[in-house]
C-alpha positions as CSV (number, residue, x, y, z in Angstrom):
1,M,70.6,272.0,136.3
2,V,69.0,268.8,137.7
3,F,66.3,269.0,140.3
4,V,65.8,266.0,142.6
5,S,62.8,265.6,144.8
6,P,63.5,265.4,148.6
7,Q,63.6,261.8,149.8
8,R,63.1,260.4,153.3
9,H,65.5,257.9,154.6
10,F,62.7,255.3,154.9
11,R,61.8,255.5,151.2
12,H,65.4,255.4,150.1
13,V,66.3,252.3,152.2
14,V,63.1,250.4,151.3
15,I,63.7,250.9,147.6
16,R,67.3,249.8,147.8
17,E,66.5,246.8,149.9
18,L,63.5,245.7,147.8
19,E,65.7,245.9,144.7
20,H,68.2,243.5,146.4
21,A,65.5,241.2,147.6
22,L,63.9,241.0,144.1
23,M,67.3,240.0,142.6
24,Q,67.3,236.8,144.7
25,F,64.1,235.5,143.0
26,L,64.5,236.6,139.4
27,P,64.5,234.2,136.6
28,A,68.0,234.3,134.9
29,D,66.6,236.1,131.9
30,H,65.1,239.0,133.9
31,E,66.7,242.1,135.4
32,V,65.9,244.5,138.2
33,V,66.5,248.1,137.3
34,G,66.3,251.2,139.3
35,Q,66.2,254.9,138.3
36,M,65.5,254.2,134.6
37,T,62.7,255.7,132.5
38,V,60.1,253.7,130.7
39,K,58.8,255.0,127.4
40,L,55.0,254.9,127.4
41,G,54.5,257.1,124.4
42,A,56.1,259.8,122.3
43,R,56.0,262.4,125.1
44,Q,55.6,260.2,128.2
45,R,58.7,258.7,129.9
46,P,58.2,258.3,133.7
47,E,60.8,256.9,136.0
48,P,59.4,254.2,138.3
49,D,61.4,253.6,141.5
50,I,62.0,250.0,140.4
51,I,61.3,248.0,137.3
52,V,61.8,244.4,136.4
53,V,62.4,243.8,132.7
54,G,62.0,240.6,130.8
55,P,64.1,238.6,128.4
56,D,63.4,240.7,125.4
57,A,64.5,244.0,127.0
58,P,67.7,245.6,125.5
59,H,70.8,245.2,127.6
60,G,74.2,247.0,127.6
61,P,75.8,250.3,128.4
62,D,73.9,252.3,125.8
63,V,70.4,251.6,127.1
64,A,68.8,254.9,128.1
65,C,65.3,253.7,128.7
66,Y,63.0,250.7,128.3
67,D,59.8,250.4,126.3
68,A,56.6,249.5,128.3
69,A,56.5,246.2,126.5
70,D,59.9,245.3,128.1
71,V,58.6,245.8,131.6
72,V,57.2,242.9,133.6
73,L,56.7,244.9,136.9
74,A,56.7,248.6,137.8
75,V,57.2,249.6,141.5
76,E,56.5,253.0,143.0
77,A,57.3,253.9,146.6
78,V,55.0,256.6,147.8
79,S,56.5,259.8,149.1
80,K,54.6,262.9,150.5
81,E,55.9,265.0,147.6
82,S,54.5,262.6,145.0
83,E,51.4,261.0,146.6
84,V,49.0,262.0,143.9
85,R,51.3,261.0,141.1
86,D,52.3,257.7,142.6
87,R,48.8,256.6,143.7
88,Q,46.6,258.0,141.0
89,R,48.4,259.1,137.8
90,K,51.2,256.6,137.4
91,P,49.1,253.5,137.8
92,V,46.8,254.7,135.1
93,L,49.7,255.4,132.7
94,Y,51.4,252.1,133.4
95,A,48.1,250.2,132.9
96,E,47.2,252.0,129.7
97,A,50.7,251.1,128.4
98,G,50.1,247.4,129.1
99,I,52.6,246.9,132.0
100,P,51.2,243.6,133.4
101,R,52.0,244.2,137.1
102,F,52.3,247.2,139.4
103,W,53.3,247.4,143.1
104,L,52.7,250.4,145.3
105,V,54.9,250.6,148.4
106,E,53.4,252.6,151.3
107,E,54.8,253.3,154.8
108,I,52.3,252.2,157.4
109,N,53.3,252.6,161.1
110,G,57.0,252.9,160.1
111,R,57.0,249.7,158.1
112,P,56.6,249.0,154.4
113,A,53.4,247.5,153.0
114,V,53.1,246.4,149.4
115,Y,49.9,246.8,147.4
116,V,49.9,244.4,144.5
117,Y,48.0,245.0,141.3
118,E,47.6,243.0,138.1
119,L,46.5,244.3,134.7
120,D,43.0,243.4,133.5
121,P,43.6,243.2,129.8
122,T,39.9,243.9,129.0
123,T,39.7,247.2,130.8
124,R,43.4,248.1,130.6
125,S,43.3,249.0,134.3
126,Y,44.8,247.4,137.4
127,V,43.0,245.1,139.8
128,A,44.2,244.8,143.4
129,T,45.3,241.2,144.2
130,G,46.5,241.8,147.7
131,V,48.0,244.0,150.4
132,H,51.2,242.6,152.1
133,H,52.4,243.9,155.4
134,D,55.0,241.5,156.8
135,R,55.7,239.0,154.0
136,L,55.4,239.3,150.2
137,K,54.8,235.8,148.9
138,L,53.8,235.6,145.3
139,A,53.8,233.1,142.3
140,V,53.6,235.8,139.6
141,P,55.4,237.4,137.8
142,F,57.7,234.8,139.3
143,D,58.0,232.9,142.6
144,L,59.2,235.1,145.4
145,D,59.0,235.3,149.2
146,I,60.3,238.5,150.7
147,D,60.3,239.3,154.4
148,L,59.1,242.9,154.3
149,T,60.1,243.5,158.0
150,T,63.7,243.3,156.9
151,L,63.4,246.1,154.3
152,H,63.7,248.9,156.9
153,P,65.2,247.4,160.1
154,S,65.3,249.6,163.2
155,R,68.7,250.6,164.2
156,T,69.8,249.6,167.7
157,R,72.4,251.7,169.4
């Protein structure tokens, strides 16, 4: 039996739309992947909400997980059921495994905000490089410009 954590509509839509937005900016040899585990160690295989893997990552129908060395970016969207894990535990695990970039997506006043972190190789911990509320415009890990206000548009009836 598989148990799935409850998920709010906001989180579901933001993850889906962020995956699509990232695809528009990826270098040809990178890939956006959702709902796949990352092997951080012999007994450690978390499932980030979104990952971007680089050119050396395995491809094909038999891929069941990625090694941390394949991951260029890990993204977690915070939910009430996993706040501690998303904000505290997973960033430490990803940094210790050497994943160079980490984004934490939070809901603030009904809109997504993206907290961007980069790995400090000396301390093997993340350093905050910015908080983005309306627009996510970055040069690393690749050039991108995402209008965050479109990730969870209000429905008009």
